[in-house]
N, C-alpha and C positions, 0 to 999 in steps of 0.2 A: 943268706936265703932264709934262715930261721927268723931273723929279725923282720923280714918282709912279711912272712906268714903271721907272725905275732901281731904286727901292726894291722894287717888286714883283718885278722880275727877280732882285734880290739875295736876297730871301726865298725865291723858288722854287729858286734854285741851292743855297742852304744847306739847305733842306728835302730836296732830292733827294740830297744827299750823306750823309744819315742813317746809321743803324746798319746794319752788315752782318749779316743774320740767317743763322746757320749751321744752325739747327734749327727745326722746327715743333712737334715733340712729343718726349717722353722717348725714344721708340723710335729717334730719329735720333742719339742720343748713346751713346758707348761708352767704356769705360776706355781711356786713351791708351796704356797698355803692358800686356803680358800679366801681369806680376808686380808686385805692390805699387804699383799706379798711384796717383798723387796728383792726377791731373787727368783730364779727359774731352775727347773730340774727336768729330768726325763720322766719322773713319776708324777702322774696326774692325781692330785688328791680327790677323794670322794667328798664332794660338797653338797650332796643331795639333801642333807638334814642340817645345813649350816645357814644361818641368817647373818648377813654382814650389814654394817651401816652403809649409808650412801655417801659418806663424806669422801673427799679426795685427800687422803692422808699424805703428808709430805714424805718424800724419799721412799715412795712405794710405786708399784705399777698401776695404781688406781687411775681411773679417768683417762684412759687412752694409752697407758703404758702397755708394752707387749714383750713377749719372749721371742728371741731369735736364736738361731744356730750360727755361731761365729767361729770359724776355724775348728769345728768339731766340738765346741763347748756351748752349752746353753747359757745365755746371759739375758738380763733384763734391760730394756730400753725405756727409760722414764719419759713420760709425756712432758711437754713444755707447757707450763701454766702461764 
């Protein structure tokens, strides 16, 4: 009986430590930097006083890339050129 309780307790503790969800929808995710972002986060940078170039930098979210919430994690989807 003690072994069963110990196993159940272990399964419960492992299950509770699971994945840290940072988003619930795409609206929770933003480009991580103002210019030529290559990743996404839940913190939206203040870009009011930032001027970026108009180039489509490779391996960035420029020119059609976007941020999505995928299984509770913000991630970038690069545009196809």
